[in-house]
N, C-alpha and C positions, 0 to 999 in steps of 0.2 A: 504493500500499499504506499503509495507515494505521497510525499507531502505537498500540499498545494502551495503555488508561488503566492506569496503575500501581495495584494494589490497596495501600490504606492498612494499616499493620499491624493497626490496630484492626479493620478489615473482615476482615482474614484470620483474626484470633483468634475473631471472632463466627461466621464460616463454620465455623471447626473446632469450636467449641463446639456448633453447631447439629449437626454430623455426629456429634458423641460425646454429645448430649444425653441420649439414652435411657440410654446407659451411666453416665452421672453420675448419673441420677436413680435407677437400680436400685442403684448404689454405696452410697449413703447407708443405706438399710434393709438392705441386705446387711452393710456393715460393723458396723451397730447389732446384728444378730442374732449375729455373730461375736463381737463384744465382749462383749456382755451376755447372751448365750444359749449359744452353742456353747462358749466357754472356760470359764465357770463350770460348765456341764454336765460338760465333760471332767475338771475338777478334783473334782467330786462322784463322777463315775464311777471315777476314779482312788482316791479315799478309800475307796470301797465295796468295793475289791479289797485293802485293806490289813487290817493286824490292830490291834486296840487295845492301846495301851502306856500306862504312866504315863510321860509325858515331854511335852514341848512341841515340836511340836504331838502330840497324843495320839494318833498312828497310826504305824504302821512305814512304812518305805519300800519301795516295790515294786522297786527296783533295787539290787543289792549286788554287790560285786567279791570274788571269793576271793583267796586267797594267790597262787594261780597266775595271777592276772589274767583271770580267767573272768568275764564279765557274767552274773548271774543274775537272773532275772525272777520274781518271787514273787507269784503271785495268789492270794488266799484266797477262795475260793467259799463258804467256810462262813457268811459273813455273809447270803447269800441262801438257803442252806439253812436258817439259824435262823429266817427269817421263816416258812418253811413248818412248822417243828417247833413253834414257840409259837403257840398258838391266838389270842393277844392280837392279833397283827397282822393275821391274818386276819379275825378280827371287826371290828378297826378299819376295815380296808379297805372290807369289806362294809357296816357302819354308815355310813361316810362316803358312799359311792355311794348307798346308800338315802336317806340324808337330803338329798343333793344331788337326786335323782330327784324326790322328793316336795316339796321347795322349790321346784325349778324348775316343776314342776307346779301348785303354789298360786299362784306369781308369775304364770304364765300366766293362770290363771283370773281373777286379779285385774287384771292389766295389759291383757288385750285388751278388756274394755268401756270402760277408761279411754283406751286408744289409739284405739278406733274413735270414742268421743265427740269428741275432740280433732281427729281428722281430719275430722270431719263438721261441726264448728262453724265459725264465721265467723272470718275470719282475725284480726281483733282479739281476740277471745276466745281463739283458739287461741294466740297469744303469751304470753297471761297464764297460760293453763294449763301450757304447756311451761315456763314460767319457774318455777312452782311444783313442777314435777316435778324441775327441775334445783336448785331452791334448798337442799334438804339437802345437796348437795355444798359448799357454801359453809361448813359446819360441820365442825369435826374428826370423822372417822369414830370414834374412841374416845370422844368425849363424846356423840354420838348413840346408842352401845351403852349407855354408862352412865347416859344419861337412862331407858332401858327398865328399868333396875333399880328406879329411883323410881317407875315406873308399875307395875310387876309385883309388887313385894315385898308382904308380908302387910299393911303398913300403908301401901301405896301408894295412888295415885289411884284405881285400878280399885276395889280392895277398899273403900276409904273411901266412895266412891260409892254401891256397892252396898250397904253396911251402912246408909248415911244413908238411902237409899231404902227400907230394909226388905225388900230382896229377899234377902238372906241374914243369918244370925245370925252366922256364923264367917267369917272371911276364907278365900279360896280360896288354896291353895299353888300358884303359878303360877312363881315364880323358882326357877332352879335345877333346871329340868325340861326335857324336850325340847320341850314346848310353847313355853318361852320361847325356846329356841334355833331353833325354826321362825320364830316371830315376828320374832325379831331378823334372821334370814337374809332373810326375805321383804321386811322393810321396809328392809333396806340395799340389796338387789340388785334392788327393783322398778324403779328407774329405767332399769337396764340391759335389762329385758324391755320397758319401755314405749316407748322410743326408737326400736328397730329396728321394733317393730309399727307406730308411727305413721308412719315414713318409708316403709314399704310401704303401708299403708292409705290414705295421704294421696294416693299416686299412682295409686289405684283409678280407672279410668274410669267416670264415673256413667252413661254411655250403656249399659253392660252392665246396670247395675241397672235403668235404664228399659227395656231391652228384655225382661229377665226379668219385669217387672211387667206390660209389654204382653202377654206371652204367658200371663198367667194365674197366675204364680208367686206365692205369699204371701210375705211379707217373711222368715219363717223359712225357707221352702223356698229363697229367693234367697240369704240368708246361707249355708247350707250347701252350694248348689251353685255360687255364684259367688264370694261373699266370701272364705270361709274357704278353699277352694282357691287362690285368688290370694295369699293372706297367707302361705302356708306358707313362702315364703323368710324373712319378718319372724319368725315363730314360731321356725324353725330358728336364725335368727341370735341371737335373744334368748335361746334355750334354751342356746346355747353360751356366751354372756357370763354366764350365771347358773350353769350347772351346772359348768363347769370350775373357776372359783375357790371354789366351795362346798366341792368335794370337799377342798380342802386348807386350808379355813377353822380358824383358831386363835383369834382374839381372841373372837368371839362365843360359841363353846362354852365357853371358858373363863371369860368373865364372867357369862353367862346360864344355862349349863349346870350341872349338879351333877356328882357324883363317878361317876355311872353313864353320863354322857354320853362316848361313846367315839368319837372322831374321829381320823383318821391324823395331823392337824395337831398335836393334844395329844401323841400318841404320839411324833411326831417331835421335838417341842420337849423331851419328857421325855428322849429318848435323847441330844439334843445337849447339854443345859444341866444335867440332872440325873444321869443316868448317865455322862456325858461318854464315850459309846461312839459316837465319830464314824463309824467303818466301818459299823456297824449302821444308823445314822441316814441316812448316804448311801445304803446299800441301800434303806432304805424310802422314801427320795425318788426314787430311780430307778425302782423299781417302781410308785410312784405316778404318775410321768411316762409311763411305758409304758401303764398302764391308762387314763390320760386320752387318750392318742393314739388308741386303738380308737373310743371315741365321737366324737372330733373327726374322724376320717376317715370314720366313717359318716354323721354330720351333714353333712359336706362334699359327699360324693357324692350325699346326698339333696337338697341345696341346688342343686348343679348339675343334677340330674335334673329338679328343679321348673323351674328357670330355662329349659332346654331345653324342656320342655313348655309353658311359657308363650309362647315364642316361636313 
């Protein structure tokens, strides 16, 4: 009967880590979501059921003790009712969703040819083009938006170029319009659409395109019958990365938009910092999050269905 080789403490620790490795990997993003999403969400949800008061903090407590020692829980649903009574909030939600939808659509139309060309070009040129796509992230987001003010204003680069070429006698009014907001949003979020599309298109099997051509399909038919259906997961991923943050965008509408540009981010800012009505502002944020969950779930289900169909 041979004696068993004793397991060193280090080996025992490594084996234990291997057994629990999956739990450790899941624990990191799980705690990240708990600390930076669930806890702030719970705080905002709590404030949304409070009442605005002139104090610090500027909202009432949800828990109160009576003289008899009874614990009272006071939830004010009037903040959510106020959002339905005032047409400003309904219009702001609708305007934000509408602007996010068309911005995502424009970004998709612009980004798809770019991603397709990058995926089909040589590897050396591909790295250069990808670097040019990512290059704007090396500059401050705020500075890039400010740069568009100098480009779009009445005496800016575009109007000066058009007037010097004799194409117009008067400058076009582009700044502080919805057009400027669309330009700023599409420019800012275009890389978020290009990169998922490129990742999807670069994996496309060239033999499928060759088989389609051998069967007599034209390049246009091959694109709509083969390339486009296989790129649906990339389209969905890029659309999610653009649509979701644009709904709550504040900086671009505030700098490039005019007083008529109504988006829920500007309304949310006004309630928090101008009106100091934290309960109503929190209710606005909660409703915006609920509205965003619906397209997220729909796009997620469509992405899973597309992935299963591809298998």
